[in-house]
C-alpha positions in Angstrom: 1.3 11.7 22.9 1.2 10.8 19.2 2.2 13.1 16.4 -1.5 13.3 15.3 -2.5 14.6 18.8 0.3 17.1 18.9 -0.4 18.5 15.5 -4.1 18.7 16.1 -3.6 20.5 19.4 -1.3 23.0 17.8 -3.6 23.6 14.8 -7.0 22.8 16.2 -8.9 25.9 15.2 -7.3 26.0 11.7 -8.0 22.3 11.1 -11.6 22.5 12.2 -12.1 25.3 9.9 -10.4 24.0 6.8 -10.4 20.2 7.1 -13.3 20.2 4.7 -10.7 20.7 1.9 -9.8 17.0 2.2 -13.2 15.7 3.1 -13.0 13.2 0.2 -10.3 11.3 2.1 -12.6 10.4 5.0 -13.6 7.0 3.5 -10.1 6.3 2.3 -8.8 6.8 5.8 -11.2 4.3 7.2 -10.6 1.7 4.5 -6.8 2.2 4.8 -7.1 1.4 8.5 -5.7 4.8 9.5 -7.4 5.7 12.8 -7.4 9.4 12.3 -10.2 11.9 12.1 -10.2 14.1 9.0 -9.2 17.0 11.3 -6.3 15.2 12.7 -5.0 14.1 9.3 -5.4 17.6 7.9 -3.4 19.0 10.9 -0.6 16.5 10.3 -0.5 17.5 6.6 -0.3 21.2 7.5 2.3 20.8 10.3 4.5 18.4 8.3 4.4 20.8 5.3 5.4 23.7 7.4 8.2 21.9 9.1 9.7 20.5 5.9 9.3 23.7 4.0 11.1 25.8 6.6 13.8 23.2 7.0 14.4 23.0 3.2 14.3 26.8 2.9 17.0 27.2 5.5 19.2 24.3 4.3 18.7 25.0 0.6 19.3 28.8 1.1 22.5 28.0 3.0 23.8 25.7 0.3 22.9 28.2 -2.5 24.7 31.0 -0.6 27.7 28.8 0.1 28.0 27.9 -3.6 27.0 31.2 -5.3 27.7 33.8 -2.5 24.6 35.8 -3.3 21.9 36.4 -0.6 19.3 37.2 -3.2 19.8 34.0 -5.2 20.1 32.0 -1.9 16.7 33.3 -0.8 15.0 32.7 -4.2 16.6 29.2 -4.5 15.6 28.2 -1.0 12.1 29.5 -1.5 11.7 27.5 -4.8 13.0 24.3 -3.1 10.7 24.8 -0.1 7.7 25.3 -2.4 8.6 22.2 -4.4 8.9 20.1 -1.2 5.7 21.5 0.1 3.8 20.5 -3.0 5.3 17.0 -2.9 4.4 16.7 0.8 0.8 17.6 0.1 0.5 15.2 -2.8 2.0 12.4 -0.7 -0.5 13.0 2.1 -3.4 13.0 -0.3 -2.5 9.8 -2.2 -1.1 7.9 0.8 -4.5 6.7 2.1 -5.6 5.4 -1.3 -2.3 3.6 -1.8 -2.5 2.0 1.6 -6.1 1.1 0.9 -5.1 -0.7 -2.4 -2.3 -2.5 -0.6 -4.7 -3.7 2.2 -7.3 -4.7 -0.4 -4.6 -6.8 -2.2 -3.6 -8.5 1.0 -7.2 -9.4 1.9 -8.1 -10.8 -1.5 -4.8 -12.8 -1.8 -5.9 -14.7 1.4 -9.6 -14.7 0.9 -10.0 -18.1 -0.7 -8.0 -19.8 2.0 -9.9 -18.0 4.8 -13.3 -18.8 3.3 -12.3 -22.5 2.9 -11.1 -22.6 6.5 -14.4 -20.9 7.6 -16.4 -23.6 5.9 -14.4 -26.3 7.6 -14.9 -24.7 11.0 -18.6 -24.2 10.3 -19.1 -27.8 9.3 -17.9 -28.8 12.8 -21.0 -27.1 14.3 -19.4 -24.0 15.8 -21.5 -20.8 15.9 -20.6 -17.8 13.6 -18.9 -15.8 16.4 -16.6 -18.7 17.1 -15.7 -18.9 13.4 -14.4 -15.3 13.5 -12.6 -16.0 16.8 -10.7 -18.9 15.3 -9.8 -17.1 12.1 -8.6 -14.2 14.2 -6.0 -16.4 15.8 -4.3 -17.3 12.5 -1.8 -14.5 11.6 -1.3 -16.2 8.3 -4.5 -14.7 7.1 -3.1 -11.2 7.6 -5.7 -8.5 7.3 -8.6 -11.0 7.4 -7.4 -12.1 10.8 -7.3 -8.5 12.0 -10.9 -8.0 10.7 -12.0 -11.2 12.4 -10.5 -10.0 15.7 -12.4 -6.8 15.4 -15.7 -8.7 14.9 -14.8 -10.9 18.0 -13.9 -7.8 20.0 -17.2 -6.0 19.1 -19.2 -9.1 20.1 -17.3 -10.0 23.3 -16.4 -6.6 24.7 -18.9 -4.1 23.2 -21.9 -6.5 23.4 -22.9 -6.4 19.7 -24.5 -9.4 18.0 -22.8 -11.0 15.0 -24.9 -9.0 12.5 -24.1 -5.7 14.0 -20.4 -6.5 14.2 -20.4 -7.5 10.5 -22.2 -4.3 9.5 -19.6 -2.2 11.4 -16.5 -4.0 10.0 -17.8 -3.9 6.4 -17.8 -0.1 6.5 -14.0 -0.1 6.9 -13.2 -3.0 4.5 -11.6 -2.0 1.1 -12.4 -5.4 -0.5 -15.7 -5.9 -2.3 -15.1 -9.6 -2.3 -14.7 -9.8 1.4 -17.7 -7.5 1.9 -19.8 -9.9 -0.3 -18.7 -12.8 1.8 -19.5 -11.1 5.0 -22.9 -9.7 3.8 -23.7 -13.2 2.6 -22.9 -14.7 6.0 -25.0 -12.1 7.6 -28.0 -12.9 5.3 -27.7 -16.6 6.0 -27.5 -15.9 9.8 -30.6 -13.7 9.7 -32.6 -16.1 7.6 -31.5 -19.1 9.5 -30.0 -20.9 6.4 -27.2 -23.3 6.2 -24.0 -21.3 6.7 -21.8 -24.3 5.9 -23.3 -24.8 2.5 -23.0 -21.1 1.7 -19.3 -21.0 2.8 -18.5 -24.1 0.7 -20.1 -22.6 -2.4 -18.5 -19.2 -1.8 -15.0 -20.9 -1.4 -15.5 -22.7 -4.7 -16.3 -19.3 -6.4 -13.3 -17.7 -4.8 -11.1 -20.7 -5.8 -12.0 -20.0 -9.5 -11.1 -16.3 -9.0 -7.8 -17.3 -7.4 -7.0 -19.7 -10.3 -7.7 -17.0 -12.8 -5.5 -14.5 -10.9 -2.7 -17.1 -10.9 -3.0 -17.7 -14.6 -2.8 -14.0 -15.3 0.2 -13.7 -13.0 1.9 -16.6 -14.9 1.3 -14.8 -18.2 2.6 -11.5 -16.8 5.8 -13.3 -15.5 6.4 -14.7 -19.0 6.1 -11.3 -20.5 8.3 -9.5 -18.0 10.9 -12.3 -18.3 11.1 -11.8 -22.0 11.4 -8.1 -21.6 14.1 -8.5 -19.0 16.2 -11.0 -21.1 15.7 -9.0 -24.3 16.2 -5.5 -23.1 18.2 -5.8 -20.0 20.5 -8.8 -20.3 21.0 -8.7 -24.1 21.1 -4.9 -24.0 23.8 -4.8 -21.3 26.0 -7.3 -23.2 25.5 -5.3 -26.4 26.4 -2.1 -24.7 29.6 -3.6 -23.1 30.7 -5.0 -26.5 30.0 -1.7 -28.2 31.9 0.4 -25.6 34.8 -2.0 -25.8 35.0 -1.6 -29.6 34.7 2.2 -29.2 37.5 2.2 -26.7 39.8 0.3 -29.0 39.0 2.6 -32.0 38.7 6.0 -30.2 41.3 5.7 -27.5 39.0 6.7 -24.6 39.8 3.6 -22.7 39.6 4.9 -19.1 36.4 6.8 -19.7 34.6 3.9 -21.3 35.9 1.5 -18.7 34.3 3.8 -16.1 31.0 3.7 -18.1 31.2 -0.1 -18.2 31.8 -0.4 -14.5 28.9 1.9 -13.7 26.6 -0.2 -15.9 27.7 -3.5 -14.4 27.9 -2.4 -10.7 25.1 0.1 -10.5 22.8 0.1 -13.5 22.2 -3.6 -13.9 21.6 -4.3 -10.1 19.3 -1.3 -9.9 17.2 -2.4 -12.9 17.1 -6.0 -11.6 15.9 -4.7 -8.2 13.1 -2.7 -9.9 12.0 -5.9 -11.7 12.0 -7.8 -8.5 9.9 -5.1 -6.8 7.5 -5.1 -9.8 7.0 -8.9 -9.6 6.5 -8.7 -5.8 3.8 -6.0 -6.4 1.8 -8.0 -8.8 2.3 -11.4 -7.1 -1.0 -12.9 -5.8 1.0 -14.8 -3.1 2.5 -11.6 -1.7 0.7 -10.8 1.6 
């Protein structure tokens, strides 16, 4: 039994009554590919908040009492900590679906040009639309697009939907407008009996132009971040080390300043460099 099922069973009446408070998250849950009802997600939020707040209250209160030896301060300190953790937990639960949705959207659009180009190649061989999605679904390199294609194939082969119905269903859970435009366009061509190959070729050209523009913007961003990194981080670190060395010679606080230098070199510089690497990975159009 999953955590969602356990929490919903424990808080079923409460969740059914108050889940409307996070009703706005319903679409985000679908587009983030989180297969929870709004009631299940609300029950997980409440149960997690309760567990963490009680745990932090007990642990924090014990630490305060151990340090200060005052029951009153221990209770107040534990309560404040538990309240703070509760607020953080609620905020995390609220923003998590939208963050996951944005990540999923980025992964889709980073691969969309390549998938559309491959679709046009498959279509030009004469395969029907449902076979196009079946083939795309077998390529894990396309990430989220492959998963979406597998769902379309599943709805057609297992649930007996036609291609148009399967496309309509999957578009409701897709966070990418570009992918939705591609799928709606394919549906329109299928309904009207037009040339799907021509449409996919033209759409792949349009997506190629978008992808080139994204790469150009990424290149400019890298140049800017590289200048910031070299100027502020590398030069700033060297300047700080030189300055602290001079201060140690003049002031006599050699051991203390050596400790500061060691912290800067062994902890500060690697940490900031890691932040820059994560930042570049976040904005990279090739990161899927």
